[in-house]
Phi, psi and omega in degrees: 000153183290129176277176184300317182297315179296321178297312180297317178297320181296314181294327177294319177296319180296316179296319180295321178297320178295320179296319179294333178273015179060044178235066186298327180292321177294318178300316179297322179295317177301313181294323179297317178295319183291336183253350185266200183297335184274359183299318179290327178294317179297318177300318179294321177297321176296319176299319179295317177300316178298316179300311180295325180296334178280349186241345181212160184277328182235149181224142171232164182302325178304319181300318181288316178304313182295316180297317179293317179295320178293338178270359177091010179278138178281166179289153178289162175295322181247115182298342177289352179300328177296319177299322178296317180299316179292324178297316179295317179299322179291312181291342177268007179060033173276323182220162175217150182292144178267344187085002180253154179226159173214160178293142177292152175268353182281119187299320184292346179267001173053039174071018179298152182289139175235151183288144172256130183251142176261139178287134177271124184271000000 
């Protein structure tokens, strides 16, 4: 599993890539999440993705939300923190997009489609 230094380096690379694509607000948001109150939550979400990846072939955000809630973790301050966790997992070659989507199981999201990710072996 990714240690703190690797996690911090990964989020810095992601922010730098956003900055190079002329998306400074997105880069600032990534860095804010990595340095703010949600930094420990994102690390826990990465641990959860790693845990689920050892047990199933495909993962969606719902799986991680449910596993974290069942483990007693509160929601992050910024709901985009889940996206950061998946972005880091993807750039770290833990998971890759399948090109498939399914409706979310989270009621407040009203069945919007969410990406299905394949575990990289």
